[in-house]
N, C-alpha and C positions, 0 to 999 in steps of 0.2 A: 704379393706385395712388397718389399720389401726396399721403405723410401733410401736413399741416400741424400747424403749432402754433404760437401768441401771445402772450404774458402783456403787459398792465398794470399795476405799482400802482399805486394807490388811496390817494390821502387823504382815505380816505374810510371811518369803520366800517363791518362788514357789516350793520348794521339796512338806514345808511340805503341803503348801495350796495342789498341788496337790495329795497327800497320799493322804488329811483329804474328800477330797473332794470328790472322791472313795471309802474313806467309807460311807463317807452319804448312795453317788447306797448303796452300796451291804451291805447294814445293813438296807433298806428301813428308813428310816430318807429321805430321796430328794423325795424318792413320798411325804411322809409323805406333807411335807413343799407345793407337786407344789398343789397336794388335796386342803387345806387346805385350797392354799394361792385364787385356781383355786373358788371353792365353794360361797369362800367368796366374791369373785367379781359378778358373777354371781346371787347371792341370791339380791346385789344390782342390779346388773340391774335387775331381775326382780322384783323385788319390784318399780322399776321405768316404769316397764308396767306395759301390759296383764294378763301375767302371775304371777302375785304379788301374784293372789290368784291360784295358781293352785302347795302345796309345792308338792314336791317328784316328782315334773317332768321331775326336774335339777337336784339333788342333785346327783347324780354315773355322778366320774368320772373318765375316763379312759386316766391316763400317760404310758404315755408309752418313753425309755429315749434309743440314740441311741450305735455307742461307745464309751469310753473318746477317742480323740486323740492329740495323746503330738506331736509337730514336735514342736524343738528345745525351747526357751523361752517361749510358751504357750501349755495350749490342748481342748481344743474344746468337748462341749457331748451337739451334740442334746437329742430337746427332744420336746413333741405334748399333750396337751391341749385337748380333747377336755369331754364335753356330754353327756351323754350315759344316755338310760330310756326314757320314749315316747316319752318325749319333749327336749330330745338332741340337737336335729338342729332346735332349735329353740334358739339359746347360738352359739356366737362364737369360733371359737378355737384359740389354740395358735401353729402356731409351729416358732418355736427362738436357739439359740445356748445357751448357760448357757460359757462362756470363762472365762479361767483367765491366765493373760499373767504379766512376771515379770520387775520386775517395781527396779528392783538392788537387793542389799543380803535379807532386812532386810521386804523389801515390796511386793505385786501381789496386780495387779486388778483383779474384780472379775465384769464381766455383762455381761449382758444380753440382746441380741439379734437376733429381727424377729417380730414375723406379727400377728394379731388376724386377722383369713378368717371374717368374715359377716357371721352368718345363711344363708342361704336357697340361694344359692349364687345373681345373680342379684335381688330376692328378694326380698331379706336379704341386699339392697343396699338402701332403704329406712329408717332405722335402726338407728337412728339420731346421727352419726356420734358424734359428744360430745360427746353424753353420752358414746358412748362405746368408745371413746379415754379417756376422764373419769374413766371409769372401771378397760380400760388395765391400766392404769399409775399406779392406787393406786394397785392392783394386782400384775402386776411385782416387784414394791417397794417393796410392805412387802414380795413377795416372797425372794426380792435379799439379803434386811436386815438379813431374817431368815437364810438363809441357808451365807448367809458372816461373825454372829454370831458365825453358826457354824463353820467353819474353825478359827474362834480362836478362841474361849472355847469352842473348841473338847467332854471334860468332861462334861458340862453342856449337850448338846445336846446324847450324850447316857447316860443320868448320870440311876444308879442304880432306876430296879424297875419304870422302862420309859419303857411302850408299844413303843416295834419298830412292826409296820406295817410289812406287808409282802410288797413284789412286785410286786402282785396284788392288791389295794388296792379293787377288786367288782369280782365278780365270779356268774355267773349266777349261777339260784336255780336248785338247780336237777329239771331232769324230772319228776314231779309225775306221779305214779303208783295205777290204782284204781286196 
C-alpha cells in the first residue's frame, strides 16, 4: 500500500469552494478529471513494465464518489478509482478523501489524502514500490492541481462548448443478440 497526500491553497472562501466542488461533482467534471489523471498514471506505470505492449487493457476507469459531507469548516468527499477491463486487476486502486478546509475568510485548503492498493493482493506486493510511489505522486498532484484550478476559476472548468462527461464514464456494451 502506498499512502498519498497532496494539498493546494485556494484563494477562495470556504463557502464558494464548497459550492464549486459540488458543481464539479454534479456537472461531471470531477469524474473526467479523475479518469484522466488515473489513466495517465496507469499508462505511465504500464510503460515501465511488461504491460506496455498491451494497449487498451487498462484504459477503462471506474470512478466512484461518496456523498460530500460538510462539518463545520471542512467538507470531505470520499472517492475510489480503479482500472477496469481485461487487465484492470493488474493496476493499483486508489481510495482517498478530497477535503476542503477553511483557512480564514478568503482562503481554503484543498487536500487529497488516501492510499493506493497494490494490484493482485499479496502477489502485487512484489511491484516495485518506488515506481508505484512515483506514479501515485504524479497522478495525485495532477488531479489535485486540476481540481484546485477548476475551483478557483470555475468559468474555465465549464466553458461553453466544452464537452461535459457523464457521471458514468464507462458503460458495458449492450449484449449482442444473434
